[in-house]
N, CA, C and O atoms as a printed pandas DataFrame, in Angstrom:
     atom_number atom_name residue_name chain_id  residue_number  x_coord  y_coord  z_coord
0              1         N          MET        A               1   -1.839  -53.700   68.048
1              2        CA          MET        A               1   -3.273  -53.470   68.107
2              3         C          MET        A               1   -3.696  -53.387   69.578
3              4         O          MET        A               1   -3.290  -54.223   70.386
4              5         N          PRO        A               2   -4.492  -52.404   69.922
5              6        CA          PRO        A               2   -4.931  -52.256   71.312
6              7         C          PRO        A               2   -5.786  -53.438   71.778
7              8         O          PRO        A               2   -6.361  -54.173   70.975
8              9         N          ARG        A               3   -5.846  -53.588   73.064
9             10        CA          ARG        A               3   -6.563  -54.725   73.653
10            11         C          ARG        A               3   -8.050  -54.704   73.307
11            12         O          ARG        A               3   -8.627  -55.758   73.038
12            13         N          LEU        A               4   -8.683  -53.533   73.307
13            14        CA          LEU        A               4  -10.100  -53.453   72.961
14            15         C          LEU        A               4  -10.349  -53.895   71.523
15            16         O          LEU        A               4  -11.380  -54.500   71.229
16            17         N          ALA        A               5   -9.419  -53.600   70.637
17            18        CA          ALA        A               5   -9.556  -54.042   69.250
18            19         C          ALA        A               5   -9.463  -55.562   69.163
19            20         O          ALA        A               5  -10.184  -56.181   68.380
20            21         N          LEU        A               6   -8.594  -56.161   69.946
21            22        CA          LEU        A               6   -8.488  -57.620   69.941
22            23         C          LEU        A               6   -9.742  -58.281   70.506
23            24         O          LEU        A               6  -10.185  -59.311   69.999
24            25         N          TYR        A               7  -10.311  -57.692   71.549
25            26        CA          TYR        A               7  -11.570  -58.212   72.104
26            27         C          TYR        A               7  -12.695  -58.107   71.081
27            28         O          TYR        A               7  -13.473  -59.047   70.914
28            29         N          ALA        A               8  -12.783  -56.979   70.402
29            30        CA          ALA        A               8  -13.826  -56.792   69.394
30            31         C          ALA        A               8  -13.629  -57.753   68.225
31            32         O          ALA        A               8  -14.604  -58.260   67.670
32            33         N          LEU        A               9  -12.389  -58.003   67.851
33            34        CA          LEU        A               9  -12.113  -58.964   66.787
34            35         C          LEU        A               9  -12.523  -60.372   67.194
35            36         O          LEU        A               9  -13.048  -61.128   66.377
36            37         N          THR        A              10  -12.288  -60.725   68.448
37            38        CA          THR        A              10  -12.697  -62.031   68.953
38            39         C          THR        A              10  -14.213  -62.172   68.915
39            40         O          THR        A              10  -14.731  -63.212   68.509
40            41         N          VAL        A              11  -14.923  -61.136   69.335
41            42        CA          VAL        A              11  -16.388  -61.160   69.291
42            43         C          VAL        A              11  -16.878  -61.277   67.851
43            44         O          VAL        A              11  -17.845  -61.988   67.578
44            45         N          CYS        A              12  -16.223  -60.592   66.945
45            46        CA          CYS        A              12  -16.595  -60.657   65.536
46            47         C          CYS        A              12  -16.444  -62.071   64.982
47            48         O          CYS        A              12  -17.345  -62.577   64.313
48            49         N          ILE        A              13  -15.323  -62.700   65.256
49            50        CA          ILE        A              13  -15.078  -64.058   64.758
50            51         C          ILE        A              13  -16.064  -65.048   65.356
51            52         O          ILE        A              13  -16.589  -65.911   64.653
52            53         N          LEU        A              14  -16.317  -64.924   66.661
53            54        CA          LEU        A              14  -17.252  -65.839   67.309
54            55         C          LEU        A              14  -18.687  -65.628   66.822
55            56         O          LEU        A              14  -19.440  -66.592   66.688
56            57         N          SER        A              15  -19.067  -64.390   66.560
57            58        CA          SER        A              15  -20.424  -64.151   66.083
58            59         C          SER        A              15  -20.611  -64.632   64.645
59            60         O          SER        A              15  -21.702  -65.070   64.282
60            61         N          VAL        A              16  -19.575  -64.558   63.830
61            62        CA          VAL        A              16  -19.659  -65.118   62.476
62            63         C          VAL        A              16  -19.816  -66.630   62.556
63            64         O          VAL        A              16  -20.618  -67.206   61.821
64            65         N          ALA        A              17  -19.066  -67.275   63.433
65            66        CA          ALA        A              17  -19.196  -68.723   63.596
66            67         C          ALA        A              17  -20.594  -69.089   64.102
67            68         O          ALA        A              17  -21.181  -70.072   63.649
68            69         N          ALA        A              18  -21.123  -68.303   65.036
69            70        CA          ALA        A              18  -22.471  -68.566   65.545
70            71         C          ALA        A              18  -23.518  -68.366   64.453
71            72         O          ALA        A              18  -24.500  -69.105   64.400
72            73         N          ALA        A              19  -23.322  -67.384   63.589
73            74        CA          ALA        A              19  -24.256  -67.156   62.490
74            75         C          ALA        A              19  -24.252  -68.323   61.513
75            76         O          ALA        A              19  -25.307  -68.745   61.039
76            77         N          VAL        A              20  -23.067  -68.842   61.212
77            78        CA          VAL        A              20  -22.974  -69.979   60.303
78            79         C          VAL        A              20  -23.684  -71.196   60.893
79            80         O          VAL        A              20  -24.435  -71.881   60.198
80            81         N          VAL        A              21  -23.446  -71.455   62.153
81            82        CA          VAL        A              21  -24.097  -72.594   62.812
82            83         C          VAL        A              21  -25.610  -72.393   62.855
83            84         O          VAL        A              21  -26.375  -73.324   62.605
84            85         N          SER        A              22  -26.026  -71.192   63.166
85            86        CA          SER        A              22  -27.457  -70.903   63.271
86            87         C          SER        A              22  -28.150  -71.073   61.922
87            88         O          SER        A              22  -29.221  -71.677   61.855
88            89         N          PHE        A              23  -27.564  -70.556   60.860
89            90        CA          PHE        A              23  -28.160  -70.715   59.536
90            91         C          PHE        A              23  -28.106  -72.169   59.073
91            92         O          PHE        A              23  -29.019  -72.633   58.389
92            93         N          ALA        A              24  -27.061  -72.881   59.432
93            94        CA          ALA        A              24  -26.954  -74.298   59.049
94            95         C          ALA        A              24  -28.040  -75.134   59.715
95            96         O          ALA        A              24  -28.473  -76.145   59.163
96            97         N          GLN        A              25  -28.481  -74.714   60.899
97            98        CA          GLN        A              25  -29.549  -75.424   61.599
98            99         C          GLN        A              25  -30.926  -74.952   61.154
99           100         O          GLN        A              25  -31.938  -75.456   61.641
100          101         N          GLY        A              26  -30.976  -74.001   60.246
101          102        CA          GLY        A              26  -32.249  -73.528   59.724
102          103         C          GLY        A              26  -32.911  -72.460   60.569
103          104         O          GLY        A              26  -34.102  -72.198   60.404
104          105         N          SER        A              27  -32.173  -71.842   61.464
105          106        CA          SER        A              27  -32.734  -70.814   62.335
106          107         C          SER        A              27  -32.447  -69.434   61.752
107          108         O          SER        A              27  -31.345  -69.161   61.278
108          109         N          TRP        A              28  -33.452  -68.579   61.796
109          110        CA          TRP        A              28  -33.276  -67.217   61.323
110          111         C          TRP        A              28  -32.649  -66.326   62.385
111          112         O          TRP        A              28  -32.438  -65.137   62.148
112          113         N          LEU        A              29  -32.351  -66.885   63.547
113          114        CA          LEU        A              29  -31.677  -66.129   64.598
114          115         C          LEU        A              29  -30.263  -65.715   64.156
115          116         O          LEU        A              29  -29.651  -64.835   64.762
116          117         N          GLY        A              30  -29.760  -66.350   63.111
117          118        CA          GLY        A              30  -28.449  -66.000   62.580
118          119         C          GLY        A              30  -28.349  -64.563   62.126
119          120         O          GLY        A              30  -27.256  -63.999   62.076
120          121         N          ILE        A              31  -29.496  -63.955   61.791
121          122        CA          ILE        A              31  -29.486  -62.552   61.377
122          123         C          ILE        A              31  -28.967  -61.674   62.514
123          124         O          ILE        A              31  -28.232  -60.714   62.278
124          125         N          VAL        A              32  -29.347  -62.002   63.733
125          126        CA          VAL        A              32  -28.863  -61.243   64.891
126          127         C          VAL        A              32  -27.349  -61.378   65.012
127          128         O          VAL        A              32  -26.653  -60.407   65.313
128          129         N          TRP        A              33  -26.847  -62.581   64.777
129          130        CA          TRP        A              33  -25.399  -62.812   64.858
130          131         C          TRP        A              33  -24.654  -62.055   63.760
131          132         O          TRP        A              33  -23.553  -61.553   63.983
132          133         N          VAL        A              34  -25.256  -61.977   62.582
133          134        CA          VAL        A              34  -24.630  -61.227   61.488
134          135         C          VAL        A              34  -24.563  -59.742   61.843
135          136         O          VAL        A              34  -23.554  -59.083   61.592
136          137         N          LEU        A              35  -25.637  -59.225   62.425
137          138        CA          LEU        A              35  -25.626  -57.820   62.837
138          139         C          LEU        A              35  -24.579  -57.564   63.919
139          140         O          LEU        A              35  -23.887  -56.546   63.889
140          141         N          LEU        A              36  -24.463  -58.483   64.868
141          142        CA          LEU        A              36  -23.444  -58.348   65.909
142          143         C          LEU        A              36  -22.040  -58.401   65.304
143          144         O          LEU        A              36  -21.143  -57.685   65.748
144          145         N          ALA        A              37  -21.856  -59.244   64.297
145          146        CA          ALA        A              37  -20.554  -59.308   63.625
146          147         C          ALA        A              37  -20.231  -57.984   62.945
147          148         O          ALA        A              37  -19.082  -57.541   62.962
148          149         N          GLY        A              38  -21.230  -57.356   62.352
149          150        CA          GLY        A              38  -21.012  -56.069   61.707
150          151         C          GLY        A              38  -20.621  -54.990   62.691
151          152         O          GLY        A              38  -19.696  -54.218   62.439
152          153         N          VAL        A              39  -21.316  -54.934   63.806
153          154        CA          VAL        A              39  -21.011  -53.925   64.826
154          155         C          VAL        A              39  -19.612  -54.150   65.404
155          156         O          VAL        A              39  -18.834  -53.207   65.548
156          157         N          SER        A              40  -19.299  -55.396   65.731
157          158        CA          SER        A              40  -17.987  -55.675   66.322
158          159         C          SER        A              40  -16.860  -55.478   65.304
159          160         O          SER        A              40  -15.741  -55.129   65.678
160          161         N          SER        A              41  -17.151  -55.700   64.028
161          162        CA          SER        A              41  -16.158  -55.424   62.996
162          163         C          SER        A              41  -15.845  -53.933   62.935
163          164         O          SER        A              41  -14.684  -53.538   62.822
164          165         N          ASN        A              42  -16.880  -53.115   63.011
165          166        CA          ASN        A              42  -16.663  -51.664   63.019
166          167         C          ASN        A              42  -15.917  -51.224   64.273
167          168         O          ASN        A              42  -15.080  -50.323   64.211
168          169         N          MET        A              43  -16.211  -51.849   65.405
169          170        CA          MET        A              43  -15.497  -51.520   66.634
170          171         C          MET        A              43  -14.023  -51.899   66.516
171          172         O          MET        A              43  -13.148  -51.157   66.963
172          173         N          THR        A              44  -13.752  -53.053   65.915
173          174        CA          THR        A              44  -12.363  -53.479   65.715
174          175         C          THR        A              44  -11.618  -52.454   64.874
175          176         O          THR        A              44  -10.512  -52.041   65.221
176          177         N          TRP        A              45  -12.229  -52.046   63.768
177          178        CA          TRP        A              45  -11.604  -51.078   62.882
178          179         C          TRP        A              45  -11.352  -49.760   63.617
179          180         O          TRP        A              45  -10.277  -49.172   63.499
180          181         N          TYR        A              46  -12.349  -49.304   64.372
181          182        CA          TYR        A              46  -12.230  -48.032   65.084
182          183         C          TYR        A              46  -11.107  -48.066   66.112
183          184         O          TYR        A              46  -10.259  -47.174   66.135
184          185         N          TYR        A              47  -11.097  -49.093   66.966
185          186        CA          TYR        A              47  -10.081  -49.154   68.016
186          187         C          TYR        A              47   -8.689  -49.415   67.447
187          188         O          TYR        A              47   -7.700  -48.943   68.008
188          189         N          ALA        A              48   -8.595  -50.152   66.352
189          190        CA          ALA        A              48   -7.295  -50.386   65.734
190          191         C          ALA        A              48   -6.738  -49.084   65.157
191          192         O          ALA        A              48   -5.553  -48.787   65.310
192          193         N          ARG        A              49   -7.603  -48.309   64.492
193          194        CA          ARG        A              49   -7.153  -47.028   63.940
194          195         C          ARG        A              49   -6.800  -46.040   65.050
195          196         O          ARG        A              49   -5.821  -45.300   64.949
196          197         N          LYS        A              50   -7.605  -46.038   66.101
197          198        CA          LYS        A              50   -7.355  -45.136   67.219
198          199         C          LYS        A              50   -6.023  -45.485   67.898
199          200         O          LYS        A              50   -5.247  -44.596   68.250
200          201         N          GLY        A              51   -5.770  -46.781   68.075
201          202        CA          GLY        A              51   -4.519  -47.210   68.680
202          203         C          GLY        A              51   -3.321  -46.940   67.800
203          204         O          GLY        A              51   -2.246  -46.596   68.290
204          205         N          LYS        A              52   -3.507  -47.095   66.488
205          206        CA          LYS        A              52   -2.414  -46.828   65.576
206          207         C          LYS        A              52   -2.063  -45.329   65.569
207          208         O          LYS        A              52   -0.896  -44.958   65.448
208          209         N          ALA        A              53   -3.074  -44.492   65.697
209          210        CA          ALA        A              53   -2.821  -43.046   65.737
210          211         C          ALA        A              53   -2.079  -42.651   67.009
211          212         O          ALA        A              53   -1.268  -41.725   67.002
212          213         N          ARG        A              54   -2.364  -43.360   68.102
213          214        CA          ARG        A              54   -1.682  -43.054   69.359
214          215         C          ARG        A              54   -0.334  -43.754   69.466
215          216         O          ARG        A              54    0.503  -43.365   70.281
216          217         N          GLY        A              55   -0.114  -44.786   68.651
217          218        CA          GLY        A              55    1.149  -45.520   68.712
218          219         C          GLY        A              55    1.138  -46.669   69.687
219          220         O          GLY        A              55    2.198  -47.089   70.152
220          221         N          ASP        A              56   -0.046  -47.199   70.017
221          222        CA          ASP        A              56   -0.137  -48.346   70.927
222          223         C          ASP        A              56    0.388  -49.606   70.254
223          224         O          ASP        A              56    0.439  -49.714   69.029
224          225         N          SER        A              57    0.774  -50.552   71.101
225          226        CA          SER        A              57    1.160  -51.875   70.619
226          227         C          SER        A              57    0.516  -52.915   71.513
227          228         O          SER        A              57   -0.079  -52.573   72.536
228          229         N          VAL        A              58    0.628  -54.186   71.139
229          230        CA          VAL        A              58    0.017  -55.264   71.910
230          231         C          VAL        A              58    0.671  -55.375   73.285
231          232         O          VAL        A              58   -0.012  -55.628   74.277
232          233         N          SER        A              59    1.969  -55.190   73.349
233          234        CA          SER        A              59    2.680  -55.360   74.614
234          235         C          SER        A              59    2.422  -54.204   75.575
235          236         O          SER        A              59    2.658  -54.333   76.776
236          237         N          GLY        A              60    1.939  -53.072   75.054
237          238        CA          GLY        A              60    1.768  -51.895   75.882
238          239         C          GLY        A              60    0.431  -51.852   76.490
239          240         O          GLY        A              60    0.117  -50.916   77.225
């Protein structure tokens, strides 16, 4: 998986965790975190597919 896909995956995981914490505290700001998770999830998918088409690997 290309490096950009790994970065986007990290952002996705962290934003999901932030959304859970935000909703658990009763804040509606979690909606922003959910939207960020959606965008970063799509970026992960895009860069992973793009890297797979080019033949990239983690070590490269």
